[in-house]
N, CA and C atoms as a LAMMPS dump frame, in Angstrom:
ITEM: TIMESTEP
0
ITEM: NUMBER OF ATOMS
228
ITEM: BOX BOUNDS ff ff ff
-5.0000000000000000e+02 5.0000000000000000e+02
-5.0000000000000000e+02 5.0000000000000000e+02
-5.0000000000000000e+02 5.0000000000000000e+02
ITEM: ATOMS id mol type element x y z
1 1 1 N -72.255 -380.268 245.865
2 1 2 C -71.883 -379.565 244.657
3 1 3 C -70.913 -380.402 243.821
4 2 1 N -69.97 -381.03 244.513
5 2 2 C -69.003 -381.886 243.829
6 2 3 C -69.736 -382.997 243.073
7 3 1 N -70.716 -383.591 243.712
8 3 2 C -71.523 -384.656 243.107
9 3 3 C -72.294 -384.126 241.894
10 4 1 N -72.82 -382.928 241.983
11 4 2 C -73.562 -382.314 240.885
12 4 3 C -72.662 -382.139 239.662
13 5 1 N -71.462 -381.637 239.864
14 5 2 C -70.525 -381.42 238.761
15 5 3 C -70.186 -382.754 238.093
16 6 1 N -69.909 -383.772 238.894
17 6 2 C -69.588 -385.09 238.336
18 6 3 C -70.777 -385.663 237.576
19 7 1 N -71.987 -385.49 238.085
20 7 2 C -73.196 -385.989 237.436
21 7 3 C -73.41 -385.328 236.077
22 8 1 N -73.078 -384.053 235.976
23 8 2 C -73.234 -383.333 234.709
24 8 3 C -72.158 -383.744 233.707
25 9 1 N -70.922 -383.866 234.153
26 9 2 C -69.789 -384.037 233.246
27 9 3 C -69.594 -385.483 232.773
28 10 1 N -69.786 -386.458 233.644
29 10 2 C -69.482 -387.854 233.294
30 10 3 C -70.202 -388.357 232.04
31 11 1 N -71.485 -388.047 231.812
32 11 2 C -72.129 -388.521 230.575
33 11 3 C -71.575 -387.855 229.297
34 12 1 N -70.891 -386.747 229.436
35 12 2 C -70.378 -386.017 228.271
36 12 3 C -69.067 -386.585 227.736
37 13 1 N -68.315 -387.297 228.582
38 13 2 C -66.944 -387.671 228.234
39 13 3 C -66.823 -389.153 227.877
40 14 1 N -65.711 -389.502 227.21
41 14 2 C -65.422 -390.888 226.853
42 14 3 C -64.783 -391.654 228.009
43 15 1 N -64.11 -390.934 228.907
44 15 2 C -63.421 -391.563 230.038
45 15 3 C -63.968 -391.012 231.36
46 16 1 N -65.176 -391.464 231.763
47 16 2 C -65.778 -390.934 233
48 16 3 C -64.967 -391.248 234.254
49 17 1 N -64.152 -392.296 234.199
50 17 2 C -63.341 -392.635 235.374
51 17 3 C -62.236 -391.617 235.614
52 18 1 N -61.921 -390.796 234.61
53 18 2 C -60.88 -389.768 234.746
54 18 3 C -61.427 -388.42 235.215
55 19 1 N -62.723 -388.343 235.48
56 19 2 C -63.325 -387.09 235.949
57 19 3 C -63.085 -386.956 237.452
58 20 1 N -62.43 -385.868 237.838
59 20 2 C -62.149 -385.612 239.254
60 20 3 C -62.487 -384.159 239.572
61 21 1 N -63.051 -383.949 240.741
62 21 2 C -63.367 -382.595 241.199
63 21 3 C -62.682 -382.38 242.54
64 22 1 N -61.814 -381.378 242.588
65 22 2 C -61.159 -381.003 243.836
66 22 3 C -61.779 -379.707 244.337
67 23 1 N -61.847 -379.56 245.648
68 23 2 C -62.455 -378.377 246.247
69 23 3 C -61.388 -377.595 247.002
70 24 1 N -61.279 -376.304 246.68
71 24 2 C -60.368 -375.405 247.391
72 24 3 C -61.232 -374.321 248.022
73 25 1 N -61.206 -374.258 249.345
74 25 2 C -62.083 -373.327 250.055
75 25 3 C -61.257 -372.247 250.751
76 26 1 N -61.6 -370.992 250.48
77 26 2 C -60.975 -369.847 251.134
78 26 3 C -62 -369.174 252.037
79 27 1 N -61.64 -368.009 252.562
80 27 2 C -62.545 -367.292 253.468
81 27 3 C -63.871 -366.933 252.818
82 28 1 N -63.814 -366.397 251.606
83 28 2 C -65.05 -365.909 250.982
84 28 3 C -65.32 -366.509 249.616
85 29 1 N -64.608 -367.611 249.261
86 29 2 C -64.863 -368.239 247.967
87 29 3 C -64.575 -369.737 248.018
88 30 1 N -65.269 -370.458 247.149
89 30 2 C -65.063 -371.89 246.994
90 30 3 C -64.747 -372.131 245.521
91 31 1 N -63.609 -372.795 245.259
92 31 2 C -63.218 -373.086 243.884
93 31 3 C -63.289 -374.59 243.671
94 32 1 N -64.061 -374.986 242.659
95 32 2 C -64.147 -376.384 242.271
96 32 3 C -63.253 -376.563 241.05
97 33 1 N -62.262 -377.44 241.158
98 33 2 C -61.318 -377.673 240.074
99 33 3 C -61.676 -378.987 239.404
100 34 1 N -62.226 -378.893 238.201
101 34 2 C -62.643 -380.062 237.432
102 34 3 C -61.502 -380.493 236.528
103 35 1 N -61.117 -381.757 236.625
104 35 2 C -60.095 -382.278 235.72
105 35 3 C -60.666 -383.477 234.974
106 36 1 N -60.39 -383.529 233.672
107 36 2 C -60.871 -384.606 232.814
108 36 3 C -59.703 -385.121 231.982
109 37 1 N -59.906 -386.235 231.303
110 37 2 C -58.899 -386.785 230.41
111 37 3 C -58.595 -385.759 229.313
112 38 1 N -57.347 -385.722 228.887
113 38 2 C -56.905 -384.744 227.881
114 38 3 C -57.753 -384.816 226.608
115 39 1 N -58.13 -386.018 226.197
116 39 2 C -58.908 -386.175 224.967
117 39 3 C -60.357 -385.712 225.121
118 40 1 N -60.827 -385.564 226.355
119 40 2 C -62.21 -385.14 226.602
120 40 3 C -62.366 -383.637 226.809
121 41 1 N -61.269 -382.901 226.808
122 41 2 C -61.334 -381.457 227.073
123 41 3 C -62.276 -380.741 226.111
124 42 1 N -62.202 -381.074 224.84
125 42 2 C -63.053 -380.422 223.84
126 42 3 C -64.527 -380.658 224.093
127 43 1 N -64.87 -381.837 224.563
128 43 2 C -66.274 -382.154 224.84
129 43 3 C -66.799 -381.368 226.033
130 44 1 N -65.947 -381.175 227.028
131 44 2 C -66.368 -380.46 228.231
132 44 3 C -66.458 -378.956 227.957
133 45 1 N -65.558 -378.436 227.134
134 45 2 C -65.575 -377.01 226.825
135 45 3 C -66.631 -376.695 225.773
136 46 1 N -66.727 -377.515 224.739
137 46 2 C -67.735 -377.317 223.705
138 46 3 C -67.34 -376.23 222.723
139 47 1 N -68.144 -376.11 221.675
140 47 2 C -67.881 -375.084 220.663
141 47 3 C -68.059 -373.704 221.271
142 48 1 N -67.039 -372.883 221.116
143 48 2 C -67.013 -371.516 221.647
144 48 3 C -67.287 -371.481 223.155
145 49 1 N -66.975 -372.582 223.842
146 49 2 C -67.123 -372.618 225.295
147 49 3 C -68.546 -372.734 225.792
148 50 1 N -69.466 -373.137 224.918
149 50 2 C -70.884 -373.173 225.303
150 50 3 C -71.181 -374.206 226.386
151 51 1 N -70.587 -375.388 226.287
152 51 2 C -70.852 -376.436 227.285
153 51 3 C -70.285 -376.015 228.639
154 52 1 N -69.06 -375.489 228.635
155 52 2 C -68.44 -375.026 229.887
156 52 3 C -69.283 -373.916 230.513
157 53 1 N -69.789 -373.026 229.695
158 53 2 C -70.613 -371.927 230.209
159 53 3 C -71.913 -372.468 230.816
160 54 1 N -72.504 -373.457 230.169
161 54 2 C -73.738 -374.055 230.682
162 54 3 C -73.495 -374.764 232.012
163 55 1 N -72.373 -375.487 232.112
164 55 2 C -72.033 -376.171 233.367
165 55 3 C -71.844 -375.136 234.473
166 56 1 N -71.116 -374.071 234.167
167 56 2 C -70.893 -373.014 235.168
168 56 3 C -72.214 -372.382 235.604
169 57 1 N -73.118 -372.151 234.66
170 57 2 C -74.415 -371.552 234.986
171 57 3 C -75.18 -372.414 235.982
172 58 1 N -75.213 -373.719 235.751
173 58 2 C -75.919 -374.633 236.657
174 58 3 C -75.261 -374.642 238.033
175 59 1 N -73.928 -374.722 238.058
176 59 2 C -73.199 -374.765 239.334
177 59 3 C -73.403 -373.466 240.116
178 60 1 N -73.311 -372.333 239.437
179 60 2 C -73.489 -371.045 240.124
180 60 3 C -74.91 -370.898 240.648
181 61 1 N -75.898 -371.36 239.876
182 61 2 C -77.294 -371.275 240.322
183 61 3 C -77.525 -372.173 241.538
184 62 1 N -76.95 -373.369 241.514
185 62 2 C -77.115 -374.295 242.634
186 62 3 C -76.43 -373.773 243.891
187 63 1 N -75.36 -373.01 243.731
188 63 2 C -74.624 -372.504 244.877
189 63 3 C -74.987 -371.099 245.285
190 64 1 N -76.016 -370.541 244.67
191 64 2 C -76.37 -369.148 244.96
192 64 3 C -76.859 -368.947 246.39
193 65 1 N -77.309 -370.023 247.046
194 65 2 C -77.79 -369.891 248.422
195 65 3 C -76.643 -369.818 249.431
196 66 1 N -75.432 -370.192 248.998
197 66 2 C -74.284 -370.13 249.898
198 66 3 C -73.803 -368.687 250.033
199 67 1 N -73.145 -368.408 251.131
200 67 2 C -72.643 -367.056 251.375
201 67 3 C -71.349 -366.796 250.609
202 68 1 N -70.655 -367.862 250.218
203 68 2 C -69.369 -367.711 249.541
204 68 3 C -69.55 -367.67 248.024
205 69 1 N -68.62 -367.011 247.359
206 69 2 C -68.631 -366.956 245.912
207 69 3 C -68.092 -368.274 245.37
208 70 1 N -68.693 -368.768 244.289
209 70 2 C -68.32 -370.07 243.747
210 70 3 C -67.649 -369.895 242.387
211 71 1 N -66.564 -370.656 242.187
212 71 2 C -65.841 -370.639 240.918
213 71 3 C -65.664 -372.066 240.442
214 72 1 N -65.664 -372.251 239.126
215 72 2 C -65.426 -373.57 238.545
216 72 3 C -64.291 -373.446 237.539
217 73 1 N -63.193 -374.163 237.798
218 73 2 C -62.041 -374.171 236.897
219 73 3 C -62.02 -375.522 236.192
220 74 1 N -61.768 -375.482 234.882
221 74 2 C -61.719 -376.709 234.096
222 74 3 C -60.311 -376.892 233.564
223 75 1 N -59.735 -378.064 233.784
224 75 2 C -58.372 -378.33 233.328
225 75 3 C -58.119 -379.811 233.167
226 76 1 N -56.867 -380.154 232.909
227 76 2 C -56.495 -381.557 232.715
228 76 3 C -56.054 -382.171 234.025
């Protein structure tokens, strides 16, 4: 999943080397924390959050077979 998120996000940004995904796993949920360069935040979020919503849709669909709930947080 971490690889999938990086594969989706890196072509969108100007600084792909600054893309990092951290994984926080609890009993019943997995949170993927995506961090990008400050100047790339707008590209990852998109107009009215459309790009972020699309990324979340793909990640949630890919993780639907897991028993745990999946969350994607986007930040710097």
